[in-house]
C-alpha positions as CSV (number, residue, x, y, z in Angstrom):
1,M,-0.1,0.0,0.0
2,P,1.1,3.5,-0.7
3,F,0.3,4.5,2.6
4,G,0.7,3.8,6.3
5,L,-1.2,1.6,8.4
6,E,-3.2,3.8,10.3
7,A,-4.3,5.5,6.9
8,T,-4.9,2.1,5.3
9,A,-7.2,1.3,8.3
10,F,-9.1,4.4,8.1
11,L,-9.7,4.2,4.3
12,G,-10.6,0.7,5.0
13,A,-13.7,1.6,7.6
14,C,-14.5,4.4,5.0
15,V,-14.9,2.1,2.0
16,F,-16.9,-0.4,4.4
17,L,-19.2,2.0,5.5
18,A,-19.5,3.4,2.4
19,G,-20.7,0.3,1.0
20,M,-23.4,-0.4,3.8
21,V,-24.6,3.2,2.6
22,D,-24.9,2.7,-1.0
23,A,-26.3,-0.6,-0.9
24,L,-29.1,1.1,1.4
25,A,-29.7,4.3,-0.2
26,G,-26.8,5.0,-2.6
27,G,-24.2,8.1,-2.2
28,G,-21.4,5.8,-0.8
29,G,-19.0,8.2,-2.8
30,L,-19.7,11.0,-0.2
31,I,-17.9,9.1,2.2
32,T,-15.2,7.6,0.2
33,L,-14.1,10.3,-2.2
34,P,-13.0,12.7,0.8
35,A,-11.5,9.8,2.3
36,Y,-9.1,8.8,-0.6
37,L,-8.2,12.3,-0.7
38,A,-7.7,12.5,3.4
39,V,-5.0,9.1,2.8
40,G,-3.2,11.0,0.3
41,L,-4.3,9.2,-3.2
42,D,-3.2,11.0,-6.5
43,P,-6.3,12.9,-7.2
44,A,-5.9,12.0,-10.9
45,L,-6.4,8.4,-9.7
46,I,-9.3,8.7,-7.1
47,L,-12.4,8.5,-9.3
48,G,-11.2,5.5,-11.0
49,T,-10.1,3.7,-7.9
50,N,-13.5,4.5,-6.3
51,K,-15.6,3.0,-9.3
52,L,-13.4,-0.1,-9.3
53,V,-14.2,-0.7,-5.8
54,S,-17.9,0.4,-5.9
55,C,-18.3,-1.4,-8.6
56,L,-17.4,-4.8,-7.1
57,G,-19.5,-4.1,-4.0
58,T,-22.6,-3.0,-6.1
59,V,-22.5,-6.4,-7.9
60,V,-22.9,-8.3,-4.4
61,S,-25.7,-5.7,-3.4
62,T,-27.7,-6.0,-6.7
63,A,-27.1,-9.9,-6.6
64,R,-28.3,-9.9,-2.8
65,Y,-31.5,-7.7,-3.6
66,H,-32.5,-9.5,-6.4
67,R,-32.2,-13.0,-4.9
68,A,-34.4,-11.6,-2.1
69,L,-37.2,-10.0,-4.6
70,K,-36.8,-12.3,-7.9
71,F,-38.1,-9.7,-10.1
72,S,-37.5,-10.0,-13.9
73,I,-34.6,-8.5,-15.4
74,R,-35.9,-8.9,-18.8
75,D,-39.0,-7.0,-18.0
76,F,-36.8,-4.1,-16.8
77,M,-34.5,-4.2,-19.8
78,P,-36.1,-1.0,-21.5
79,V,-35.7,0.7,-18.6
80,I,-31.9,-0.5,-18.3
81,I,-31.3,0.6,-21.8
82,A,-33.3,4.3,-21.3
83,S,-30.9,4.6,-18.8
84,M,-27.8,4.0,-20.6
85,I,-29.2,6.5,-23.7
86,G,-30.0,9.0,-20.9
87,S,-26.4,8.7,-19.5
88,W,-24.9,8.8,-23.1
89,L,-26.9,11.9,-24.0
90,G,-26.3,13.7,-20.7
91,A,-22.3,12.8,-21.1
92,R,-22.5,14.5,-24.5
93,G,-24.3,17.5,-23.1
94,A,-21.3,17.8,-20.5
95,L,-19.3,18.3,-23.4
96,L,-20.9,21.4,-24.5
97,V,-22.6,22.9,-21.8
98,D,-21.0,23.8,-17.9
99,P,-22.7,21.2,-15.3
100,S,-22.0,23.8,-12.9
101,W,-25.6,25.4,-13.4
102,I,-26.7,22.0,-11.6
103,R,-25.3,22.6,-8.6
104,P,-27.9,25.9,-7.8
105,M,-30.7,23.3,-9.0
106,L,-29.7,20.5,-6.6
107,L,-29.4,23.1,-3.6
108,A,-32.7,24.2,-4.0
109,A,-34.4,20.6,-4.7
110,L,-32.3,18.3,-2.2
111,P,-34.1,20.1,1.1
112,V,-37.6,19.7,-0.7
113,V,-36.9,15.9,-1.6
114,A,-35.6,15.3,1.9
115,W,-38.5,16.9,3.4
116,L,-40.9,14.9,1.2
117,V,-39.4,11.5,2.0
118,W,-39.3,12.1,5.9
119,S,-42.5,13.8,6.4
120,K,-44.4,11.0,4.7
121,K,-44.1,8.3,7.1
122,D,-45.4,5.6,4.6
123,F,-43.1,6.7,2.1
124,G,-41.9,3.4,0.1
125,A,-43.4,1.5,3.0
126,V,-46.4,-0.4,0.4
127,D,-45.5,-1.7,-3.0
128,E,-48.6,-0.9,-5.2
129,A,-46.5,-1.1,-8.3
130,H,-48.7,-4.6,-9.1
131,R,-51.9,-2.2,-9.5
132,L,-50.4,-0.7,-12.7
133,P,-50.5,-2.8,-16.0
134,A,-47.4,-4.1,-17.1
135,A,-46.9,-1.4,-20.2
136,E,-47.4,1.3,-17.6
137,R,-45.0,0.4,-15.3
138,T,-42.3,0.0,-18.1
139,R,-43.5,3.4,-19.4
140,R,-43.1,5.3,-16.1
141,G,-39.5,3.4,-15.6
142,V,-38.4,4.7,-19.0
143,L,-39.7,8.0,-18.2
144,V,-37.8,7.7,-15.1
145,A,-34.7,6.4,-16.6
146,V,-34.1,8.8,-19.4
147,P,-33.7,12.1,-17.3
148,I,-32.1,10.9,-14.1
149,G,-29.6,8.5,-16.4
150,A,-28.9,12.1,-18.4
151,Y,-28.3,13.3,-14.8
152,D,-25.9,10.7,-14.2
153,G,-23.7,11.2,-17.4
154,F,-23.9,15.3,-17.0
155,F,-23.1,15.4,-13.3
156,G,-23.4,12.4,-11.1
157,P,-23.4,12.7,-7.3
158,G,-26.7,11.0,-5.9
159,T,-27.8,9.2,-9.0
160,G,-28.8,5.8,-7.2
161,T,-30.5,7.8,-4.4
162,F,-32.4,9.9,-7.0
163,F,-33.4,6.5,-8.9
164,A,-34.9,4.9,-5.5
165,I,-36.9,8.0,-4.7
166,A,-38.2,8.3,-8.6
167,F,-39.1,4.4,-8.5
168,A,-41.1,4.5,-5.2
169,R,-42.8,7.7,-6.1
170,W,-43.9,7.3,-9.7
171,C,-43.7,3.5,-10.4
172,K,-45.3,2.7,-7.1
173,H,-42.5,0.2,-5.7
174,D,-42.1,0.3,-2.2
175,L,-38.6,1.5,-1.1
176,L,-37.0,-1.9,-1.0
177,G,-38.1,-2.8,-4.7
178,A,-37.1,0.8,-5.7
179,T,-33.7,0.6,-4.3
180,A,-33.0,-2.9,-6.0
181,R,-33.9,-1.5,-9.4
182,A,-31.8,1.7,-8.8
183,K,-28.8,-0.7,-8.0
184,I,-29.4,-2.6,-11.4
185,L,-29.1,0.7,-13.1
186,N,-26.4,2.3,-10.8
187,L,-24.4,-0.8,-11.7
188,V,-24.7,-0.4,-15.3
189,S,-23.5,3.2,-15.4
190,N,-20.9,2.5,-13.2
191,V,-19.3,-0.5,-15.4
192,G,-19.4,2.0,-18.2
193,A,-17.4,4.7,-16.4
194,L,-15.1,2.2,-14.9
195,A,-14.1,1.3,-18.5
196,A,-13.4,4.7,-19.4
197,F,-10.9,5.2,-16.4
198,M,-9.4,1.8,-17.1
199,W,-8.8,2.9,-20.6
200,A,-7.2,5.9,-19.7
201,G,-5.3,4.3,-17.0
202,R,-6.7,6.7,-14.2
203,L,-7.1,4.1,-11.1
204,H,-4.7,2.7,-8.7
205,W,-5.1,-1.0,-9.0
206,K,-3.1,-1.9,-6.1
207,V,-5.3,0.2,-3.4
208,G,-8.7,-0.5,-5.5
209,L,-8.1,-4.4,-5.2
210,S,-7.1,-4.2,-1.9
211,M,-10.3,-2.2,-0.8
212,T,-12.6,-4.5,-2.8
213,L,-13.3,-7.1,-0.1
214,L,-14.2,-4.4,2.5
215,S,-16.6,-2.6,-0.3
216,I,-18.1,-6.4,-0.9
217,A,-18.6,-6.7,2.6
218,G,-20.1,-3.5,3.2
219,N,-22.5,-3.8,0.6
220,Y,-23.7,-7.3,1.6
221,V,-24.2,-6.2,5.1
222,G,-26.0,-3.3,3.9
223,A,-28.0,-5.0,1.6
224,T,-29.1,-7.8,4.0
225,L,-30.1,-5.2,6.6
226,G,-32.3,-3.4,3.5
227,V,-33.8,-6.8,2.7
228,K,-34.8,-7.5,6.3
229,R,-35.9,-3.9,7.3
230,G,-37.1,-2.3,4.2
231,A,-38.6,1.0,4.3
232,A,-38.1,1.6,7.8
233,L,-34.1,1.3,7.6
234,I,-33.9,2.9,4.1
235,R,-35.9,5.8,4.5
236,P,-34.0,7.6,7.1
237,V,-30.5,6.5,5.5
238,V,-32.0,8.0,2.4
239,V,-32.6,11.4,4.3
240,L,-29.0,11.2,5.5
241,V,-27.8,10.9,2.1
242,C,-29.7,13.8,0.7
243,A,-28.4,15.9,3.5
244,G,-25.1,15.1,2.8
245,L,-25.0,15.6,-1.0
246,F,-26.6,19.2,0.0
247,A,-23.6,19.7,2.0
248,K,-21.0,18.6,-0.5
249,V,-22.8,20.4,-3.3
250,L,-23.0,23.8,-1.1
251,F,-19.4,23.2,0.0
252,D,-18.3,23.0,-3.7
253,A,-20.4,26.0,-4.6
254,L,-18.7,28.1,-2.0
255,R,-15.1,27.1,-2.6
């Protein structure tokens, strides 16, 4: 490892915690990215290293959710494709437009989103998606996936959280089912980003691979807790992630 024992232990604890948070509500990068900076990893390698660690951990949490809920990936495929198209469009847009204008929008939206999730105590508690025809579920999923996928390609922070909230609100899934579907979409977009970082050589393989087991463990624990406790646990974590994302965006805007 390029840093000492104490720094490695600190980073490992952050990666494990981030895996748990990511599996429950997304937003694990709010923990790991500052941690990589704190231990002295080359800033040019941080994003790629983080993607390597989080991708492998997300595979585990995605599989854990899917094994517990057993929903059809085939039926969900149009939504996955829509998210990929949205992400590509967003990435193309980022080449043409300064994404910094999204920060004020997030600063306005995040407190509202957090308040809506927290104030509605039964938010995501009941799965009512079965009341919608299959075609309507797919249509709503696509309508959710394109703009949030575009946001992911254009800017990115909090994408998994936004997917989970949107699937619970507009597609009528409970928070558990919404989070499971959000993990699939996040995994697809993360793999694409990881491939780009690998191609450019912008990751630290030794650090990434050494942290992978802790990320896998954190994701497994988080997904297991999510499956067992559902919205009762996921809901407050979503609110905390929104608060953390708000603080990060505000800090970045004021620097």
